[in-house]
C-alpha positions as CSV (number, residue, x, y, z in Angstrom):
1,X,-54.4,-70.9,-123.4
2,X,-52.2,-73.1,-121.1
3,X,-49.3,-72.7,-123.6
4,X,-49.7,-68.9,-123.6
5,X,-49.5,-68.8,-119.8
6,X,-46.5,-71.2,-119.7
7,X,-44.8,-69.2,-122.5
8,X,-45.3,-66.0,-120.6
9,X,-43.9,-67.4,-117.4
10,X,-40.9,-68.9,-119.3
11,X,-40.3,-65.6,-121.1
12,X,-40.4,-63.5,-118.0
13,X,-38.0,-65.9,-116.2
14,X,-35.6,-66.0,-119.2
15,X,-36.1,-69.7,-119.9
16,X,-35.7,-69.3,-123.6
17,X,-35.5,-73.0,-124.6
18,X,-38.6,-73.9,-122.6
19,X,-40.5,-71.0,-124.2
20,X,-39.5,-72.2,-127.6
21,X,-40.6,-75.8,-126.9
22,X,-44.0,-74.8,-125.6
23,X,-44.6,-72.5,-128.5
24,X,-43.5,-75.2,-131.0
25,X,-45.9,-77.6,-129.4
26,X,-48.7,-75.0,-129.7
27,X,-47.9,-74.5,-133.3
28,X,-48.0,-78.2,-134.1
29,X,-51.3,-78.6,-132.2
30,X,-52.8,-75.6,-133.9
31,X,-51.9,-76.8,-137.3
32,X,-53.2,-80.3,-136.6
33,X,-56.5,-78.8,-135.5
34,X,-56.7,-76.2,-138.2
35,X,-57.0,-73.5,-135.6
36,X,-55.6,-70.5,-137.5
37,X,-55.8,-67.9,-134.6
38,X,-53.8,-70.3,-132.4
39,X,-51.3,-70.9,-135.2
40,X,-50.8,-67.2,-135.6
41,X,-50.3,-66.8,-131.8
42,X,-47.7,-69.6,-131.8
43,X,-45.9,-68.0,-134.8
44,X,-46.0,-64.7,-133.0
45,X,-44.6,-66.2,-129.8
46,X,-41.8,-68.1,-131.6
47,X,-40.9,-64.9,-133.5
48,X,-40.9,-62.8,-130.3
49,X,-38.8,-65.3,-128.6
50,X,-36.3,-65.3,-131.5
51,X,-36.2,-61.5,-131.2
52,X,-35.4,-61.7,-127.5
53,X,-32.5,-64.0,-128.1
54,X,-31.1,-61.9,-130.9
55,X,-32.0,-64.2,-133.9
56,X,-33.4,-61.3,-136.0
57,X,-33.6,-63.2,-139.3
58,X,-35.7,-66.0,-137.7
59,X,-37.7,-63.4,-135.8
60,X,-38.5,-61.5,-139.0
61,X,-39.6,-64.7,-140.8
62,X,-41.8,-65.9,-138.0
63,X,-43.4,-62.6,-137.2
64,X,-44.1,-61.9,-140.9
65,X,-45.8,-65.3,-141.1
66,X,-47.9,-64.4,-138.0
67,X,-48.7,-61.0,-139.4
68,X,-49.9,-62.5,-142.7
69,X,-52.1,-65.0,-141.0
70,X,-53.5,-62.6,-138.5
71,X,-54.3,-60.1,-141.3
72,X,-55.9,-62.9,-143.4
73,X,-58.2,-63.9,-140.5
74,X,-59.2,-60.4,-139.7
75,X,-57.5,-60.2,-136.3
76,X,-56.5,-56.6,-136.6
77,X,-55.6,-55.9,-132.9
78,X,-53.4,-59.0,-132.8
79,X,-51.9,-58.0,-136.2
80,X,-51.0,-54.6,-134.7
81,X,-49.1,-56.3,-131.8
82,X,-47.2,-58.4,-134.3
83,X,-46.5,-55.4,-136.5
84,X,-45.1,-53.6,-133.4
85,X,-42.7,-56.5,-132.7
86,X,-41.6,-56.4,-136.4
87,X,-40.8,-52.7,-136.0
């Protein structure tokens, strides 16, 4: 949750590198803990950040990974948000 809040603050203030670092730490921690919803959130955040900075190929890759994971765990509302960003 702290990472999400920090990420949102960094995104709103245009601190793209800080946002990426926080989301990358979230991803590492989520994978270490086996927390699939948190992993999906981190992938979504990293993909959204890539989209914001114009890195569309990375954005697509990360958002598709987030979508697959969110769909697999049955997080349909979260998957819809990720699908929206992919569109």
